C-alpha distance (Angstrom), angle and dihedral (degrees) to the residues before:
residue distance angle dihedral
M1 . . .
T2 3.75 . .
L3 3.83 127.8 .
T4 3.73 125.4 -162.5
L5 3.88 124.9 -154.9
V6 3.79 125.0 -172.6
A7 3.78 136.4 -174.7
G8 3.87 125.2 159.6
G9 3.82 105.6 -39.3
W10 3.78 92.8 -23.0
Q11 3.70 123.5 106.0
A12 3.86 130.0 176.0
T13 3.71 131.9 -177.1
L14 3.78 122.2 -158.6
R15 3.86 135.1 -161.7
P16 3.84 103.8 -159.8
D17 3.84 90.7 175.6
I18 3.83 91.1 58.8
G19 3.85 102.3 65.4
G20 3.78 92.7 -60.0
S21 3.79 88.7 -69.4
L22 3.82 130.1 177.0
A23 3.68 103.1 -132.4
S24 3.85 99.0 -166.7
L25 3.81 142.7 -7.5
T26 3.74 119.5 -165.0
F27 3.76 137.5 165.4
D28 3.86 118.6 -148.6
G29 3.72 85.6 -14.0
L30 3.74 95.1 -55.5
E31 3.86 120.1 123.4
V32 3.79 115.2 -109.4
L33 3.84 94.1 166.1
R34 3.73 119.6 25.7
T35 3.87 113.2 -92.0
M36 3.82 121.2 -114.4
P37 3.84 115.8 -127.5
E38 3.78 110.2 -103.6
S39 3.79 90.9 -128.3
S40 3.80 94.7 50.1
T41 3.77 122.0 112.9
N42 3.86 95.2 179.0
A43 3.77 122.1 99.2
L44 3.79 89.1 -150.4
E45 3.84 87.9 68.8
S46 3.83 91.9 52.4
A47 3.87 132.4 102.0
C48 3.83 92.6 -115.9
F49 3.75 137.7 -12.9
P50 3.88 134.9 -175.3
L51 3.77 124.6 -105.0
A52 3.81 113.4 -144.8
P53 3.02 145.8 -166.8
Y54 3.73 87.0 -5.0
C55 3.91 139.0 3.8
N56 3.74 133.2 -120.1
R57 3.77 121.3 -20.5
I58 3.78 134.9 -15.2
R59 3.76 109.7 -155.7
E60 3.77 107.6 -109.1
G61 3.78 89.3 -19.3
R62 3.90 88.0 -83.4
F63 3.73 129.9 130.2
T64 3.85 142.5 139.4
F65 3.77 121.2 -130.5
R66 3.84 117.7 -172.1
G67 3.76 92.0 -21.1
R68 3.85 92.9 -47.6
P69 3.81 112.9 120.5
L70 3.88 112.7 -145.9
T71 3.83 135.0 -174.4
L72 3.81 125.0 -161.2
P73 3.84 119.1 -166.0
P74 3.76 119.8 -115.0
N75 3.79 107.7 -94.8
F76 3.76 101.7 -175.4
P77 3.73 111.2 55.8
P78 3.02 134.4 -120.7
E79 3.87 86.3 23.0
R80 3.83 113.0 93.7
H81 3.77 92.7 -150.3
S82 3.84 129.9 84.2
L83 3.81 111.0 -110.6
H84 3.79 137.4 -152.4
G85 3.74 98.7 -20.2
L86 3.78 126.4 -91.2
S87 3.72 108.5 -71.8
W88 3.87 97.8 71.9
Q89 3.84 87.7 66.6
R90 3.81 96.5 46.0
P91 3.86 129.8 79.1
W92 3.79 115.6 -108.6
R93 3.76 125.8 -143.0
V94 3.84 124.7 -128.8
V95 3.76 108.2 -125.6
S96 3.77 100.0 175.1
R97 3.77 136.9 -1.0
A98 3.86 139.2 -169.8
S99 3.81 131.7 164.6
S100 3.85 92.5 -87.0
K101 3.70 105.9 22.9
C102 3.77 145.7 35.7
V103 3.84 143.6 178.4
L104 3.84 122.2 -138.1
T105 3.83 126.8 -174.9
D106 3.79 136.8 -165.4
E107 3.75 112.2 -161.2
Y108 3.83 113.7 -164.0
D109 3.76 117.8 -169.7
G110 3.88 97.8 -158.5
S111 3.80 95.0 -115.4
G112 3.77 93.8 115.5
P113 3.79 133.9 69.6
W114 3.90 91.9 -62.0
P115 3.76 103.2 72.3
W116 3.83 96.9 -152.9
A117 3.79 124.2 79.3
Y118 3.74 112.9 -129.4
S119 3.77 144.8 167.4
A120 3.82 123.7 -138.9
E121 3.79 120.9 -164.4
Q122 3.81 130.0 -171.0
R123 3.77 120.4 -162.5
I124 3.86 108.9 -166.7
R125 3.78 119.1 -172.5
L126 3.76 135.6 173.7
D127 3.86 126.4 -163.3
D128 3.80 136.6 154.4
K129 3.72 90.4 -73.0
G130 3.76 99.3 53.9
C131 3.89 141.6 -93.5
A132 3.82 127.4 -31.7
V133 3.83 123.6 -167.6
T134 3.83 120.1 -171.6
L135 3.82 117.0 -171.2
V136 3.76 118.8 -164.0
L137 3.82 123.2 -171.6
A138 3.84 117.9 -168.5
N139 3.80 128.5 -172.5
R140 3.83 109.7 -127.7
G141 3.73 95.0 172.1
E142 3.79 129.5 98.7
T143 3.85 98.9 -112.5
A144 3.81 134.6 46.0
M145 3.76 114.0 -75.4
P146 3.82 131.4 -154.0
A147 3.71 108.1 -125.5
G148 3.87 141.3 -171.2
I149 3.87 130.6 174.4
G150 3.62 136.4 -172.2
L151 3.76 147.5 147.7
H152 3.94 120.2 -115.4
T153 3.82 96.9 -146.7
Y154 3.78 122.2 -174.7
F155 3.82 114.8 -162.2
R156 3.85 124.9 -165.1
R157 3.80 109.7 -89.9
G158 3.83 131.2 -160.5
P159 3.83 138.8 160.8
S160 3.83 92.5 -85.5
T161 3.87 95.8 46.2
R162 3.82 113.6 133.3
V163 3.82 125.5 -173.9
Q164 3.81 126.6 -150.3
F165 3.84 128.4 -170.9
V166 3.75 142.3 127.7
A167 3.87 127.2 -125.0
D168 3.66 138.6 153.4
H169 3.75 100.0 -119.1
V170 3.78 144.4 -29.3
L171 3.82 130.2 -115.3
L172 3.86 111.1 -131.1
S173 3.79 112.6 -133.4
D174 3.79 132.6 -146.9
A175 3.77 127.4 -132.1
E176 3.80 90.7 -77.4
C177 3.80 90.3 55.2
L178 3.81 94.3 -109.5
P179 3.83 126.5 126.3
T180 3.73 115.2 -88.5
G181 3.84 93.1 -156.5
V182 3.73 90.7 -105.0
T183 3.76 119.9 116.7
A184 3.79 128.0 -161.3
P185 3.80 136.2 -168.8
A186 3.85 110.7 -84.0
D187 3.84 90.1 -110.5
H188 3.73 91.9 58.9
F189 3.82 92.7 112.2
G190 3.83 95.5 30.5
D191 3.82 142.0 -41.1
F192 3.72 96.1 -73.4
A193 3.83 93.0 162.2
A194 3.79 87.2 67.2
G195 3.83 94.4 36.8
E196 3.83 121.7 -92.4
R197 3.77 140.1 -167.2
L198 3.85 113.8 -113.3
P199 3.85 112.9 -92.1
V200 3.83 120.6 -114.4
E201 3.75 93.3 -110.1
T202 3.77 124.1 75.8
L203 3.78 115.7 -88.5
D204 3.80 117.6 -152.2
H205 3.78 103.5 151.3
C206 3.84 140.0 126.1
F207 3.72 119.7 -121.1
V208 3.75 109.9 -151.3
G209 3.87 125.0 -151.1
W210 3.78 93.8 26.1
S211 3.71 117.6 -173.2
G212 3.76 93.5 -131.9
E213 3.81 98.5 -109.6
A214 3.85 134.9 84.6
V215 3.74 127.8 179.8
I216 3.86 123.2 -155.4
E217 3.78 115.4 -162.8
D218 3.80 130.9 -174.7
D219 3.77 142.8 142.6
L220 3.75 89.9 -70.9
G221 3.82 99.0 54.5
T222 3.73 142.9 -81.1
I223 3.77 128.4 -60.4
T224 3.73 124.2 -160.6
M225 3.87 123.8 -159.2
S226 3.73 120.5 -175.6
A227 3.82 127.5 175.9
S228 3.74 141.4 -174.6
G229 3.85 125.5 -153.9
A230 3.82 90.9 30.8
P231 3.84 114.6 99.7
Q232 3.89 91.8 172.6
L233 3.74 132.3 60.8
H234 3.73 117.0 -158.3
L235 3.77 113.8 -155.3
Y236 3.80 120.8 -156.3
A237 3.90 117.2 176.6
P238 3.83 112.6 153.9
A239 3.87 118.4 -146.6
D240 3.87 91.5 -116.7
G241 3.81 89.0 67.6
S242 3.87 92.0 -124.9
A243 3.78 98.8 127.1
L244 3.85 146.5 18.1
C245 3.73 116.4 -159.6
C246 3.80 120.6 -174.1
E247 3.85 103.6 179.0
P248 3.77 124.0 -171.1
V249 3.73 105.2 -150.4
S250 3.77 138.2 172.7
H251 3.82 95.3 -138.5
S252 3.83 143.5 15.3
P253 3.83 126.6 -101.9
S254 3.80 115.2 -67.4
A255 3.89 91.6 1.0
L256 3.80 88.6 149.8
N257 3.93 84.6 71.5
R258 3.71 108.5 25.6
A259 3.86 105.1 25.8
P260 3.79 109.2 18.2
E261 3.78 90.7 162.4
E262 3.90 85.7 73.7
M263 3.76 92.3 64.0
I264 3.81 120.6 97.0
V265 3.87 107.5 -127.2
L266 3.82 108.4 -146.9
P267 3.78 119.8 -160.8
P268 3.74 114.7 -147.5
G269 3.79 111.3 -68.1
C270 3.89 93.6 15.1
S271 3.77 125.5 117.2
A272 3.78 144.4 -158.6
T273 3.75 126.7 -141.2
L274 3.84 136.6 -156.5
T275 3.75 125.2 179.9
M276 3.88 126.4 -166.6
Q277 3.77 125.2 -173.5
I278 3.76 126.1 -167.8
S279 3.76 122.7 -162.7
L280 3.89 142.7 156.9
R281 3.74 126.6 -116.8
């Protein structure tokens, strides 16, 4: 199932059945986010998909919450870690739709590997200024739930692409893309505060204390992304130049194990919200 939204020169296509994914975002026919192949059924090939009820990886899928040990099965073979939550691998339902906006939901009953029932909602809206995506995660269980949310956003990428953002520091990652426990200055891989081309090596690191804005500039123009409810920015840019992910997230990788204070603890009936806005300069 494909939905199309339009407003001004903006157009977005959505694939609710594939993890609530945004399949494309263009302005006057020009890619702003990378476009998902029409034949794809993989959210990892989309333009953007939601992260819920946690972000990035949980080492070996194991964590303890309030004295309760829990194990989640690997969901991205051959990796041994649990990745990106549950909702990106579940079909979402269209709740409402108009020409320039829609609401999608994922209702999880708690009977699977994540022991808390939850509801995730995406509100996607286009206007003359650009695209806004609001992700809301609510605890529908009977006990407090550790929670994390984010948006896995793939921007267009070319040889001239430069990325600009401000953060406090970066968490260095190991070969399995999990933090080593070593931090480095935010300019460790380049002076991103001033605007920097992506390095030749693969980046898959979390920048902590993010200011809430990132600018992507290339020969085609300048894209601005801003977000609220996301104190971290996870940057993924493989060495082969095939992708550029600037992911606003509420916590760093494997925070349930190494930095549990970063997790949002939701009492029953309570929710957390993240909003991302994408515009052009």
